[in-house]
C-alpha positions as CSV (number, residue, x, y, z in Angstrom):
1,X,160.8,55.4,178.5
2,X,161.7,57.7,175.6
3,X,164.6,60.1,175.9
4,X,162.3,63.1,175.9
5,X,159.8,61.8,178.5
6,X,159.7,64.1,181.5
7,X,161.7,66.8,179.7
8,X,160.7,70.4,180.5
9,X,159.5,72.5,177.7
10,X,161.3,75.2,175.7
11,X,160.1,78.7,175.0
12,X,161.0,80.1,171.6
13,X,160.7,83.9,171.4
14,X,160.3,85.0,167.8
15,X,158.3,83.4,165.0
16,X,160.5,84.2,162.1
17,X,162.0,81.5,160.0
18,X,164.8,80.7,162.5
19,X,162.4,80.5,165.4
20,X,159.9,78.3,163.6
21,X,162.7,76.0,162.3
22,X,164.1,75.7,165.9
23,X,160.6,74.9,167.3
24,X,160.0,72.2,164.7
25,X,163.3,70.6,165.3
26,X,162.5,70.5,169.0
27,X,159.1,69.1,168.4
28,X,160.6,66.4,166.1
29,X,162.8,65.4,169.0
30,X,159.8,65.1,171.3
31,X,160.6,68.3,173.3
32,X,157.5,70.3,174.3
33,X,157.8,73.8,172.8
34,X,155.9,77.2,173.0
35,X,156.4,79.9,170.4
36,X,155.8,83.5,171.4
37,X,155.8,86.5,169.0
38,X,154.6,90.1,169.4
39,X,153.3,90.2,165.8
40,X,149.9,89.1,164.5
41,X,151.4,86.4,162.2
42,X,154.6,84.4,161.9
43,X,157.2,85.7,159.4
44,X,159.6,88.1,161.0
45,X,161.6,89.9,158.3
46,X,160.1,87.5,155.6
47,X,157.1,89.9,155.8
48,X,154.5,90.5,153.2
49,X,151.8,93.2,153.4
50,X,148.6,93.3,151.5
51,X,148.7,96.3,149.1
52,X,146.7,96.9,146.0
53,X,144.7,93.7,146.3
54,X,147.8,91.4,146.6
55,X,150.6,90.6,149.0
56,X,153.8,92.5,148.5
57,X,157.2,91.3,149.9
58,X,158.6,94.1,152.0
59,X,161.4,92.3,153.8
60,X,163.6,89.6,152.4
61,X,163.7,89.8,148.6
62,X,164.2,86.1,147.8
63,X,165.9,83.0,148.9
64,X,168.7,80.9,147.5
65,X,169.9,77.4,148.3
66,X,173.3,75.8,148.8
67,X,172.6,73.4,151.6
68,X,171.0,70.1,150.6
69,X,168.6,69.9,153.6
70,X,167.3,73.4,152.9
71,X,167.0,72.7,149.2
72,X,164.8,69.7,150.1
73,X,162.6,72.1,152.1
74,X,162.4,74.5,149.2
75,X,161.6,71.8,146.7
76,X,158.8,70.7,149.0
77,X,157.4,74.2,148.9
78,X,157.8,74.2,145.1
79,X,156.0,70.9,144.7
80,X,153.0,72.3,146.6
81,X,153.0,75.5,144.7
82,X,154.2,77.7,147.6
83,X,157.6,78.6,146.1
84,X,158.7,79.1,142.5
85,X,162.1,79.5,140.7
86,X,162.4,83.2,139.9
87,X,165.6,84.2,138.2
88,X,169.4,84.0,138.2
89,X,170.0,87.4,136.6
90,X,169.7,90.9,137.9
91,X,171.1,94.1,136.4
92,X,173.5,96.7,137.9
93,X,172.7,100.3,137.4
94,X,174.6,103.5,138.2
95,X,178.0,102.8,136.6
96,X,177.4,103.7,133.0
97,X,175.2,101.4,130.9
98,X,173.2,98.8,132.7
99,X,175.0,95.4,133.0
100,X,173.4,92.0,133.5
101,X,174.7,90.1,136.5
102,X,174.2,86.4,136.8
103,X,174.3,84.5,140.1
104,X,172.5,81.7,142.0
105,X,168.9,80.8,141.3
106,X,166.6,83.0,143.4
107,X,163.3,81.7,144.5
108,X,160.1,83.7,145.2
109,X,156.7,82.8,146.6
110,X,153.4,83.3,144.8
111,X,151.7,84.0,148.2
112,X,154.6,86.1,149.6
113,X,157.6,84.9,151.5
114,X,155.7,85.0,154.7
115,X,153.5,82.2,153.4
116,X,156.6,79.9,153.6
117,X,157.2,80.6,157.3
118,X,153.5,80.0,158.0
119,X,153.7,76.7,156.2
120,X,156.7,75.6,158.1
121,X,155.0,76.6,161.3
122,X,152.4,74.0,160.4
123,X,150.4,73.1,163.6
124,X,152.6,75.1,165.9
125,X,150.5,77.4,168.1
126,X,152.1,80.8,167.9
127,X,151.0,82.9,170.9
128,X,150.9,86.6,170.6
129,X,153.0,87.9,173.5
130,X,155.5,90.8,173.9
131,X,158.3,89.4,176.0
132,X,160.1,92.0,178.2
133,X,162.7,89.8,180.0
134,X,163.7,86.2,179.6
135,X,164.0,85.9,183.4
136,X,160.3,85.6,183.7
137,X,159.9,82.8,181.2
138,X,159.4,79.2,182.4
139,X,160.9,76.1,181.0
140,X,164.2,74.3,180.6
141,X,165.4,76.6,177.9
142,X,164.6,79.9,176.2
143,X,165.4,80.6,172.5
144,X,165.8,84.2,171.3
145,X,165.2,84.0,167.5
146,X,165.9,87.6,166.6
147,X,168.6,90.1,165.8
148,X,171.3,90.7,168.5
149,X,170.1,94.2,169.3
150,X,166.6,93.0,170.1
151,X,167.9,90.0,172.1
152,X,170.1,92.3,174.2
153,X,167.0,94.1,175.4
154,X,165.6,90.9,176.9
155,X,168.6,89.8,179.0
156,X,170.5,91.4,181.8
157,X,173.9,92.9,181.0
158,X,175.7,90.3,183.2
159,X,173.7,87.3,181.7
160,X,176.1,84.8,180.2
161,X,174.5,85.0,176.7
162,X,175.0,88.8,176.6
163,X,178.6,88.4,175.7
164,X,177.6,86.6,172.5
165,X,175.2,89.3,171.4
166,X,177.8,91.6,169.8
167,X,176.7,91.9,166.2
168,X,175.2,95.1,165.0
169,X,172.4,95.5,162.4
170,X,171.9,98.1,159.7
171,X,168.5,99.7,159.1
172,X,166.7,99.7,155.7
173,X,163.5,101.4,154.5
174,X,161.4,99.5,152.0
175,X,159.4,101.5,149.4
176,X,156.6,99.6,147.6
177,X,155.3,101.4,144.6
178,X,152.6,100.6,141.9
179,X,151.9,101.9,138.4
180,X,149.0,101.4,136.0
181,X,151.2,99.3,133.7
182,X,154.7,97.8,133.5
183,X,157.1,100.1,131.6
184,X,160.6,99.2,132.9
185,X,161.7,95.9,131.2
186,X,163.8,97.9,128.7
187,X,166.0,99.1,131.6
188,X,167.6,95.7,131.7
189,X,170.0,94.8,128.9
190,X,168.3,91.4,128.6
191,X,164.9,93.0,127.9
192,X,163.4,91.5,131.1
193,X,163.7,93.3,134.4
194,X,163.6,91.2,137.6
195,X,165.7,93.3,139.9
196,X,168.6,95.8,140.0
197,X,171.5,96.7,142.2
198,X,171.8,100.5,142.2
199,X,175.4,101.5,142.6
200,X,176.5,104.8,143.9
201,X,173.1,106.2,144.8
202,X,172.8,107.6,148.3
203,X,169.1,106.8,148.7
204,X,168.2,103.5,146.9
205,X,170.5,100.4,146.8
206,X,168.3,97.6,145.5
207,X,165.1,97.3,143.5
208,X,163.0,94.1,143.1
209,X,160.2,93.5,140.6
210,X,157.5,92.1,142.9
211,X,155.3,91.1,140.0
212,X,158.0,89.0,138.5
213,X,159.2,87.3,141.6
214,X,155.6,86.5,142.6
215,X,154.7,85.3,139.0
216,X,151.7,87.5,138.4
217,X,153.5,90.3,136.6
218,X,151.8,93.0,138.7
219,X,153.2,96.5,138.0
220,X,154.8,96.7,141.5
221,X,158.4,97.5,142.5
222,X,160.0,97.3,145.9
223,X,163.0,99.5,146.5
224,X,165.3,99.1,149.5
225,X,167.2,102.1,150.8
226,X,170.8,102.5,151.7
227,X,171.5,102.0,155.5
228,X,172.7,105.6,155.8
229,X,169.5,107.0,154.3
230,X,167.4,104.8,156.5
231,X,169.2,105.8,159.6
232,X,168.2,109.5,159.0
233,X,164.5,108.6,158.7
234,X,163.8,106.0,161.3
235,X,161.6,108.3,163.4
236,X,159.3,109.2,160.4
237,X,159.8,106.7,157.6
238,X,156.8,107.9,155.6
239,X,158.5,111.3,155.2
240,X,161.3,109.5,153.3
241,X,158.8,108.4,150.7
242,X,159.1,111.3,148.2
243,X,162.9,111.2,148.2
244,X,162.9,107.4,147.6
245,X,160.3,107.8,144.9
246,X,162.5,110.4,143.2
247,X,165.6,108.1,143.4
248,X,163.7,105.1,142.1
249,X,162.1,106.9,139.2
250,X,165.5,108.4,138.3
251,X,167.3,105.1,138.3
252,X,164.7,103.4,136.1
253,X,163.5,106.4,134.1
254,X,159.9,106.0,135.4
255,X,157.0,108.4,135.7
256,X,155.5,109.0,139.2
257,X,153.8,105.9,140.7
258,X,150.1,105.8,141.3
259,X,150.6,104.9,145.0
260,X,153.4,104.0,147.5
261,X,153.9,102.5,150.9
262,X,157.0,102.8,153.1
263,X,158.1,100.2,155.7
264,X,160.8,100.6,158.3
265,X,163.2,97.8,159.2
266,X,165.3,99.1,162.1
267,X,167.3,95.9,162.3
268,X,167.4,94.8,158.6
269,X,170.8,93.3,157.9
270,X,173.7,92.2,160.1
271,X,177.1,93.7,159.6
272,X,180.5,92.1,160.1
273,X,181.2,88.4,160.1
274,X,180.2,85.4,162.2
275,X,180.7,81.7,161.4
276,X,178.9,80.1,164.4
277,X,175.4,79.1,163.5
278,X,174.0,79.8,167.0
279,X,174.8,80.5,170.6
280,X,173.7,78.3,173.6
281,X,174.7,79.0,177.2
282,X,173.7,78.0,180.7
283,X,171.9,80.9,182.3
284,X,170.8,81.4,185.9
285,X,167.4,79.9,185.1
286,X,168.3,77.4,182.4
287,X,169.6,77.3,178.9
288,X,169.4,80.3,176.7
289,X,170.0,80.1,172.9
290,X,170.1,82.6,170.1
291,X,169.6,82.1,166.4
292,X,168.7,83.9,163.2
293,X,170.2,85.2,160.0
294,X,172.9,86.9,162.0
295,X,174.4,83.5,162.8
296,X,176.4,82.0,159.9
297,X,178.6,82.9,157.0
298,X,176.2,85.2,155.2
299,X,172.9,86.8,156.1
300,X,170.4,84.8,154.0
301,X,167.1,83.2,154.4
302,X,168.9,79.8,154.2
303,X,171.2,81.0,157.0
304,X,168.2,81.7,159.3
305,X,166.7,78.2,158.7
306,X,170.1,76.5,159.3
307,X,170.6,78.5,162.5
308,X,167.2,77.6,163.9
309,X,167.6,73.9,163.0
310,X,171.1,73.7,164.5
311,X,170.1,75.4,167.7
312,X,167.0,73.1,168.0
313,X,169.2,70.0,167.6
314,X,171.7,71.4,170.2
315,X,169.0,72.1,172.8
316,X,167.4,68.7,172.2
317,X,170.7,67.0,172.7
318,X,171.4,68.9,175.9
319,X,167.9,68.2,177.4
320,X,168.0,64.5,176.5
């Protein structure tokens, strides 16, 4: 008899990168798994939306690698044309003349970052289902692959896992904008614009060149707002568009865009610090685990993958 024979299944709530990584780790260990998500497609905050006849990344801007196991996953995506090396240099704006800032290699995805999550999901069947309470879910374990504030909504206040859901998340608005042609490369001191940190601006904090990161050079920029600005416009994010456009055009000395789209991320980025890669507790009806980019040293795409993988391994070990 195999170690997994007769084992009850696990329900993973959330089909972002961490939930999919957790589900695949459980499946590899022979543990039956169901994946539930309220969205139409996997991806979570690695979301892409079809705008202007192409997919535009509105959530996570890129991914980096420092863990060998995750690097192997990314190189596999690269070998199949799903991921591409983007850049190691952005510029900083707002404190005098623009300054080039070098860092780790950032990776993009020609089909949008969501395509990477969908590829990792492979033959997993993601069921569209809006979970209201973990108490009604069957199985030996439930995984909440989502930000802490969302996970808190699904458990009772006295549930043992609730004590671990203490990390807050900042909101961000993402503005996608398109122009007839590219006119902003001269903003960068290198003569090539890939992205910019905007320092000291109350509205816009970061700008990514979506054409460059995707590799098609489309004249599309995506600007992320500051958390304070987003917090004032969560009820009506579209109304924040004109102010974000003005801030973006001012930072990069651009004319008005031809078209824009605003997307709201209520729980975009975790604040504070946390070193644990996941939580796993025994609840009244079985094990409950939590994973995501809020678990680990820094909130990155890699952090989400490692969190899901580690939680999957921990659950498989407990159930076997």
